[in-house]
N, C-alpha and C positions, 0 to 999 in steps of 0.2 A: 504493501498500501502507497510504501516508502513516493513511489512516481504519480501518486496523488496530493499529496502535500501542499504542492501549489495550488486547485484548487481548493482545500479545507482550510488553505490559509484567506484565499479568497471570502470562504462561507462564515470567516470573524468576525467579518466590518458589518454581517445582516445578520448579530443574532438573535435582533428582534423580530426579525423576519421568517429564520428557520425554527423558532421556540412559537407562533403562530400557526406556522405549516404542523410543527408538531400535533401541537393542540387540536386542533381545526381534525388529523390525521383520528390521530387518539379517539375524537367525539364518531367520525364516521365508523370507523372500527368498533366501536361500542352498541353505535345504533342498526347496523348489518348484521352482527352475530347478535343481538337480543333480539329484531325479525326474525334471523332464520330461527335461532329459541321460542319461539311462537306458536313452532309447530307441533310440541309435546303436549301445550294447551289444547291445543285445537284435534289431535290426535287420538287424547283421553279423552275428552267430550265425545269426540263421533263413536269413538272404534265402544267407549265402554259406557257414557252416559252420566258422567261425571268428573267431578276435578279433581286431583291426586298428583302432590306432590313428588319430583323425579327421582329417582333410587339415589338416596345419599341427601337427601332433603335436608333443606338447614345450608349448607354450604355455599349455595347462590344463594345471593340475597334479591339480588334482582329478578327470579325466577319464583322464590320462594314469595317473593312480594304481588306478581301476577298474579301467582296459584294462588292469595291468598284474595284477593280481591275477585277472581274469578267465580271461586270457591262464595261467597257473599251473593254474588248478582246470576250465581243460580239457583239459590234457597232464598232470593228477594224475588228474582223476575222468572225464571227460567230459563231452560238450557239455551233455548232461541235467542235470548235479549244478548246470555253469555256467549256463545256465538258469533252472534256481528260485534260487539265488543274485540274479542280477539279480529278479526276480517279488520278493523276501525284501524288497532294499534298498530299490525302490521303497517300498513298503509302508512300511518304515522311515525312510524321509528326507517320506512324502507325512503321515504319522504328526509326526514332527517340526519340518515347514511348519506343522500344525492346532496343534500343542500350541504352541509359540513365539506366535503369530497370534492366541491365547487370551491367554495371558500379557500379547501385548501390546496386546488391548480394555479385559484385567482393569485393568489398570494405568491406560489412559487416559480410560477413563468417568468413574469418580468425577473427576479432572480437568476434563473438560467440563465435569460440571455443580457443581463449585466454581467454574469460570469464570461464571457466570452464574448462579448466585447472590453473587456478588462483585458484579455489573452492575450487582443489583436493587439488591443494599443499598447503592452507591457512589450511584446514584438517589437511594435513600430517604434517604438521609443530607445528601445534595446540597436536597433539595425542605425537609427541616429547617433545611437554613442559608439556603438562597435569604431575601432578605429579604418583605418582604408586599405591595410596590408592584410586585414580578416577574411577581406570582401575578394580578393587574387588569388585565396587557394578555395574557394566552394564558385560553384556552378551558379551563373543567376535564377536557372530553372528550376531548381533543387529545392531555393532559397524562397522560391515563389509557391513552390510550392507543398516548403512545410509550411507556410502563413494564409495555405487556402483550405489545403485538402483534409492537411493536418488538422487546421485548426475545428474546418468542420466535422472532422473523423471524431474528435473530440467531442465538439457540441454533440453530433446524436450521437456514440456512444456511449461518452463519460456521463457530460452535464444531461442525458436524454435520461440516464438510471440514476439521473440522481434521486429522484422522486423515492424510486423504488427500493431505493438502499432503507428507507427511513420507512416508508410506508410496509415493505413484505414483510421485513422481517418484524416488527410494528403487530404486523394480519395474526402472523403466525405465535410472535410469544402470548398475543392479547386471547389468541382462540385458544391455546394450549392450556392456560391460567383456565378459560371457561372451561373444558372439554375436561377439567382436573376436577371440576368441583361440577362435572356430574356426573363422570367414571376414575377412577385413580387406573383400574387393573386395564381398560381399553385405553387410556392415554399413553398408559407408560407401554404397554405394544407396540401404540400408532412409533413412539420415542427409538425403539429398539430397532427399525425400519428406514428413521429417513435419513440416517445418514448412507443407507444402501445407492440411494437417490444420487445423495451428494458425490460420493466416491465415481459414480457408473459416468455421471455429465459433467466433473474437473477431469477425469482425465482425457475428455474428447476437447475440450475449450483449450486444454495446458498449453497446444503447440498454435495459439494462434497468434499468440503477440510475435513467435518469429516469423509466421508470415504475414503478417503487419507488416514488419518494419520492411519485405520483402518486397512488398505491394506500393507503399512508399517511397519505396526508393525507385521502382520501376516507374512508378508516374514521374516522379523530380527527372530523372531520365529523359522521359517520353518530354514535358513540357519545357525541357533544358533544349531539344532538339525541333520545337517550334520555336522556340525563338530564335534560336540562333537563326533559323526558316525568316522567320518577320523583317529580323536585320539586316539576311541577305541576301533577300531576293533579288539584289540588281544581279547581282555577282554569280544567282544559281545561276538567272537564265544566260547571261552572257557568258558564262562557259559550259551551259548543257549538261548540267549536272542535276535536275532534274528525277532522271529518272536511281541517279545515288543515295538522293537524300529521302525520298519517297519511301526506299528500299530500306535506309537507314530507321524511317519512321514504321510503317508497319514492323520490321524486328522488335521495336521497343517498344512497340502496343500490344503486340502477340506475346512480348512476354509478358507484359502486365496483364494479357487477358488470361492469360494460363497462373499466374499467379491470386488472380481473386478467384478466379476457379476453385482455387486448394481453397481460399479460405473461404468462400462459397458452402462450399458443402460440409466443410466442419462446424461453421456457423448454424446454420439449415437444418446441420442432424439432431444441436443438444434441444432443440425446440420437439420435435416428434418422441425422441426420446426420453425425455424428461415426461411428456403424457403419456407416453405407456407405461415406464416406471411411476407413474403417477396415479394411473388405473388399476396396475401390478397392487401398488399397493391399496387402494381401496377397499379390492376386492379379500384382501389379506383381511382388513379391519372387519366387512362384510359376512367374513365366515369365524374369525374369533366371537365377534360384535355374536353375533348369531350361534353362538356354541352359548355365551354368557344367559342369555335370554333361555335359549328351549334346552340346555342341557343343565346346566347350572345354575338356570334361575334367580341369577344374582342381578338382574337389569332389568327391566320393563320396556316389553313391547312398544309404545311412544315414545318413552323415552328414548331409547336406541336409533330408533327414524330419527327424531330430533337432532343425537350425537350424529349419526349418519352428512345429517343440511350444512351442521356448523361442518365439520371436518372437513368434508366437500366444498366449501366455503377457503379453508387453510391451502387446496390444493394448487388452486392459479398463482396466488402469492407463490408459492414455492417453485413454481417452474417460473414465472416471471422473475422471481429472485436465479435463479437458474440462469437463465436468458442473462440477466443482468449482469452475473458475476464472465461468464461467456463474449460479454458487448467490453468491459473493464478491460479484459486481456488484451480484444484486437483496440481500445483506446489507447491502452498503455505503453504501444510502441508510439499511438504519434504526437504522444503526451513525453515520451524519449526524447523524439526527431526536436521538436518545438522548445525542450532543456537545455540541448546543446547551445542552441543560439542566446538564451536566456541564459545560461549561466558561461558562456562566453567571458572571457576574463577582460575588460578593459581596458589595454595596456595604456592609454593615453588618460592620466585622472589628474584632475584640478586636483590642488592642494586645498586641503582645510583653508588656511589661513590665507587662501592666493588674494592676491591686492589686483584693484583695478590699472591698466597704466593708462595713465592722461594722456599724457604725446609721444611723440619719436621726434626724440630733440638730437642725438647724436651718431648713434650707431648701432649696426649690425656685427655681433663676432661671431664665427664661427674657432672655438677654440680645442686642441685637438682632440675632435667631434671623430667619433667610429658610430658605424652603425650594421648593423648584421641580422639579417631574416635567416635565423636558423640558426644554420651553421655556414652560412655562405656569407661572405664580408664584403657588404658594398661597398664602403666608405672606410677609408680607411687610416690618420693622422691628419685631418684639414683644417687647419688655423689659416683664416682669412677675415679679416676685415671692412666690410661695407661702410662706407662713409656716407652719414643722409646730403640725398642727393645726386647721389655719383650712380651712374651704370654700369651694373656687373653682368659679363656674357659669359652662360656656362658652355664651352665645347667639349664637345668630343668624342670615340665611337657609341653606337647602343650596345646601351649596360655598363657605361663608362662611370652611371652613379649621377646625375644631371640631376634629373627630375628628382630622385632620391633629396639628392641636398636643399634641390629647395623646398622639398615638401616636409623639410624640420622647420623652415621657420616661421609657417602657422601650427606646428605641430601635428599636421597629419599622422608623423612618427613621433617615436620621441627618442632619442640619439642612447645608443648601447654607451657609448665611454662619452667622457668628455662632456660638454656644456656649449649652446647657443648661448646668448647672452643680446638684450637687446637693453642699449644705455646703461650699460656692465650690469646688469642685472637677472640672471638667467632667467630664461623662459619660463619656468617649471613653476616660475613667483608669481605670473599674472592670470590670471583670469583669461580661462580659455575663449569668453563674448568679446574680454577688453580687446587680446592680443589678435584674436581676425578683424577687427574694428581697425585696424590701420592697415589692413592689407586689400587688397582686393587680387583676385587670378585668371588669367586669361590663357585658357586651354587648348589643344590643337584641335582637341573636335569641340567644337562648341554646342556646350548644352544650353539649353532653349526648354521652353514645358507648353503641353499643351494647352494658350493662355494665348491674350493678346499681345502685341506686339508693344503696347505699354506696361503693361502685366508687368513682362519679359524685363524689361531698361527699369523697370521702379521697384523689383524683385529686391528686399532684403533693407527696401528704404520706403516701406509704404504710405510716410505724412507728401511724400515726392508730388509736388502739384504737376499738371501738364506743363503747365513754362518748362519745370525742371527736366523735367524730360527732354520734352523737345530739343532744348537747350547743349542736352548730354548727347542729344542724337543726330545732332550737327556737327558741335565737333569730330562724332567718329563717322563723318561723312555716310550716316544712315538715314539720313531727313527727305533726303530727296527719293531712294527709292519708297520709302514706308510713304508718303503721300501720293506713289503713285499706285501703292496697292489702292482694293476697291474700296474699305472702313479704312484707310490710314491708318493710326497706331492704333484700332481695335481694331485691326485684322486680324484674325485667329495665326495662327504659329504651324498649329498640327501637331498630329504626335511627333515628339521629337524633334520638329522645326523641320518637317518635310514640305510646307507651301513659302519655305525660303533657301535661296543656291546654300550653298557654303559659304561664299562671302559674305550675303545676309547678312546668315545666322549669326557668321563670326563681327562682322557688326555693330547687332546688337547685342552681344557676351562683353564688348566694347562702353558700346555706349550708356550697359550697367555697371559697367568699373569703376565710368567716370561720373558717373552720379553720385555714388557713392564717396567719391572724393578722398582717398583714401592714398596717406604720404608714401605707403610703401607698395609697392606695384609685383605681380611676380607673373612675368608670359612665357608660357613655355610650348615654343615652336607655335608660336600663333597663327603664324603663315604657311608656313611648308606645306599646308593641303588643295590649298589654292590655283587657282587659276593667274597667270602672268597680272591679267585687271586687276583683279580683284585684290590681286594679296598688290599690289599700289596703293586701294585706297584705304585698305587698311595697314596699312604702314604705316601712312602718311597718316591715317587714326592715332594708330599707336604710339607715331614719334609728340603725335602734337597732347598724350594722354602721360608721355613720360616725360615732358615738359616741368620742372620742376617739382621731381617728386620721385625717389629714391629704389629701382628700376636692379629686379634680377632675370634677366633675362637670358631663355634657354633656345640657341636657335641650332638647325640644321643649315639652314641657308647664310653663309657665315655672310652674307653682302649684306644683309638685314642690322650687324651689330657690331660691323669696322670703325665704327665711331663710338665703342662701349668707350668708356673711365674705365680700363680694366679688364682684362677677357683672361678665364682660368680655362685649359685645359688640364680635364679630367682624363685619368689611363688607367682603369681597375680598379676604380675608387679612391687614388689619390691626383695630387697635385700636380702635373709634371712640367707645365709651362704658365708663366703670368707674365704677362705685361698688355701693351696697347701694339692693338692691331700693328706697326709695323715694328718695333721691338721683334715680337713672337716673327715677322716675315726676316729679320736680320739673322734673328739666330737661326733660322733653314730646319726649325724641327718637324712635332708634329703638325703643331696649326700651318707650319709655312706646306704641307703636304697634303692636310684635309685641299686647303686655297687654292692646291694645284690640281684637287681631283674634280675640283669647284669651276675649273677658269676666275680664278678672283682676282682681278687689279689691282 
């Protein structure tokens, strides 16, 4: 049950509602049992023409009170009047049962939905908190599967069975107490047989957790193929590999079908098996009780029939409880996959006494910085000072550590050794929000959201006026193309900005960065994927944005950084060369080779 600790922890926030549900369920069970118990005086009156207490009379206060009342009615008004009273009492008790059952569901349903909502919100919050490095190891489709399919599985299999965890055990317990008050030997006989039912059903459901994990994994793989297909349709069609992707999806889908079949066979076996076992148990009780009536004469026939009616009322909850445990086994696999995300360590933590950085005044400094990813060393012994207002360019081959070095400044990763300082203070001492408020980042792949152009530019600046947005767009060379759109600044950019060209998306992201008006800019190959005309427009916008700002520029196209105040050449995670463009050319080293390859003069 440890896997359900989070669900129970959620429940502790709603103790009052759970207690109310508990009360309504107890009242519903009580009225249900008593309504069936009314069969005993009814049959006694029909068969014998008089009223008598059940065997073991005096132990069941409810039936004793009803019998005493009915005996008085028989003596005062006759048997027919007593029979009418019994019928009305049965109707009243059934109404009471269903009224309290409805109130129980009315109380519980909002709670179940709240628990699922809270689980989704906790998952989403954790995704926002996790460091970027966490997602480098995970397939997006698998993460989406955990946040959709697995949460739905928890809702159906676990939360859906929540009411049964309280209702069914209570029904069984209260029914057994009622049965003990009628016949102790017959109830003991039932208690000896019930564990057999639990053992048989338990053997069937034990394997459900393992198969459920397999189903979730196969679903995640299938969703990952779908996500890759939607993101790469242009490449898929251009290279004519529709058949390969189709086969890959079908194979994954077939494996998912087979796994779901296996879990379906075992899950569906639990209900009919429990029914067969329940009928077998009922017939065994029927035989033993008949023996007590016919041979031992320890039980009255009318009382025995009433006993059977109450006992049969316990069989369905027992079956439902077996099904609930089956679903819990199945749902525990989904909870396990969700817990992997919720329990993932947050490696970039904010200090409890973090301070707010008021402004950037002097410099950014890397002091003996090392960064490793697992056993792989990405950066090793970086010493670098970036004075305020200067532009530093990072160049080098792919995998040399350029992007990682830039990502350390906003704390997308934390250093393994050494420290990063802003104005002489370790950035770990600053609050994340105030630290990142000093920076704007423009990446190689322009990220826009499915909203209007204005909303994308104003992202992070909700109080920006239309004039502010337009001014930022003008500086970013975006104003003209935005006005050319049918709805201007209110034009929806589509999913991932599909309604805009690459250059247009990039200029929107630059306008977004400009509107934030930060003192520090991080430009990660912002023009490398653009055509010549778009590059010119974007580069012009970048040049305007970099004025009077401290800039860290990562570039493959060296022509864009030749006027940087200092160029840092990285090789295998270390600074191999540093200096201005002309100085590095004169050194005739790594940078010179990179320039020659790109024919930059």
